[in-house]
C-alpha positions in Angstrom: 2.1 4.2 -43.4 3.1 7.4 -41.6 0.1 9.2 -43.1 -2.2 6.5 -41.7 -0.8 6.8 -38.2 -1.0 10.5 -38.4 -4.7 10.3 -39.5 -5.5 7.9 -36.6 -3.8 10.2 -34.1 -5.5 13.2 -35.5 -8.9 11.4 -35.3 -8.4 10.5 -31.6 -7.3 14.0 -30.7 -10.3 15.5 -32.5 -12.7 13.1 -30.5 -11.1 14.1 -27.2 -11.4 17.8 -28.0 -15.0 17.6 -29.3 -16.1 15.3 -26.4 -14.0 15.7 -23.2 -15.8 12.6 -21.7 -14.6 10.3 -24.5 -13.2 7.1 -23.0 -14.6 7.8 -19.6 -17.6 6.1 -17.8 -20.9 7.9 -18.0 -21.5 10.2 -15.1 -25.2 9.2 -15.1 -24.6 5.6 -14.0 -26.2 4.7 -10.7 -24.0 3.7 -7.8 -24.6 0.2 -6.4 -26.5 0.7 -3.1 -24.4 0.0 -0.1 -27.4 -1.0 2.0 -31.0 -2.2 1.7 -32.0 1.2 3.2 -30.3 3.1 0.3 -31.9 0.8 -2.2 -35.4 1.4 -0.7 -34.8 5.2 -0.6 -34.4 5.1 -4.4 -37.4 2.8 -4.9 -39.8 4.9 -2.8 -42.8 5.9 -4.9 -43.9 8.4 -2.2 -40.6 10.3 -2.8 -39.8 9.6 -6.5 -41.7 9.5 -9.8 -42.8 6.2 -11.3 -40.3 6.8 -14.1 -37.4 7.3 -11.6 -38.3 4.0 -9.8 -38.6 2.1 -13.1 -35.3 3.5 -14.4 -33.5 2.8 -11.1 -34.9 -0.8 -11.0 -33.7 -1.5 -14.6 -30.2 -0.3 -13.5 -30.1 -2.3 -10.3 -31.6 -5.6 -11.4 -28.7 -8.1 -11.8 -26.3 -6.0 -9.7 -24.3 -7.7 -7.0 -24.6 -6.1 -3.6 -23.2 -6.7 -0.1 -25.7 -6.0 2.7 -26.4 -7.1 6.2 -29.4 -7.8 8.4 -30.9 -10.0 11.1 -32.2 -13.6 10.4 -35.9 -14.0 10.8 -36.3 -17.5 9.4 -34.6 -20.1 7.2 -36.3 -22.7 5.1 -35.4 -25.2 2.4 -36.3 -24.6 -1.2 -36.6 -26.9 -4.2 -33.4 -27.7 -5.9 -31.1 -28.0 -2.9 -31.3 -24.4 -2.0 -32.3 -22.4 1.1 -34.4 -19.3 1.6 -33.4 -17.0 4.4 -35.7 -14.2 5.5 -33.8 -11.1 6.7 -34.9 -8.0 8.6 -33.2 -4.7 8.0 -34.7 -2.9 11.0 -34.0 0.6 9.6 -37.0 0.2 7.2 -40.5 -1.1 7.5 -40.9 -4.9 7.4 -43.6 -7.3 6.1 -44.3 -10.1 8.6 -41.0 -9.2 10.3 -38.7 -9.3 7.2 -37.9 -7.2 4.1 -35.1 -9.1 2.3 -35.4 -12.7 0.9 -32.1 -14.5 0.2 -31.9 -17.6 -2.0 -28.7 -19.4 -1.4 -27.1 -22.7 -2.4 -25.3 -22.7 1.0 -27.9 -24.8 2.8 -25.5 -25.7 5.6 -24.8 -22.1 6.4 -28.5 -21.2 6.4 -29.3 -24.2 8.7 -26.8 -22.9 11.2 -28.3 -19.5 11.7 -30.2 -18.5 14.9 -33.2 -16.2 14.8 -32.1 -12.7 15.4 -28.5 -13.4 14.4 -26.9 -10.6 12.4 -25.4 -11.7 9.1 -23.5 -10.1 6.2 -24.2 -11.4 2.7 -23.4 -10.9 -0.9 -25.9 -11.6 -3.6 -27.5 -10.5 -6.9 -30.6 -8.3 -6.9 -33.3 -10.4 -8.6 -36.8 -9.2 -7.8 -38.8 -6.9 -5.6 -42.4 -6.5 -4.5 -44.2 -3.7 -2.8 -46.6 -0.9 -3.4 -46.8 2.7 -2.7 -46.8 3.1 1.1 -46.1 -0.6 1.9 -42.9 -2.3 2.9 -40.6 -3.1 -0.1 -39.3 -6.7 -0.1 -36.3 -7.4 -2.3 -35.1 -10.9 -3.3 -31.4 -11.6 -3.8 -30.2 -14.8 -5.5 -26.8 -16.6 -5.6 -26.2 -15.5 -2.1 -23.1 -16.3 0.0 -22.6 -15.4 3.5 -19.6 -13.3 4.7 -18.0 -14.1 8.0 
C-alpha cells in the first residue's frame, strides 16, 4: 500500500518537473472578446490570415459574450422570438447595423426605442461578411442587462 502511494506521488512529481504547465490552462486559449469591436479586429481578413480568422472563429463560436450597442430595429421571429438589430458605431455597419440578436424575451425587445443603448448577453452563433465589407455577427439566447 505504501509503495503504491509512493509510486503515485513519484509519478505526479515527475510530470510536474517534466512539464511545468501540467494542470494549468493552456496559454494559447483565446480570451473572450469584451466588445464587438474586439471580435471584429480578430476577424479582419485585411489584417489577419485566412487561417487566423478560421481558427479564431472556431474558438469563439458558442462562447457567451456581454456586449452593448444601439437599437436599430426590432422584429418578431418564428417560434415566439424576437430579432433585434444593433449598431456598434465603432465599426462599419451594413444597412445601419452590425449585430443581430435573437432573443426569447419578446417583451423586452418590443419595449426598445430606436437609438436606445442596450447591454446584452448572448452566445456567438454565426457571422457573415467578406474582405473589406462590414462583419455582421449573430448572437442567440440573448438576454438584456439593465
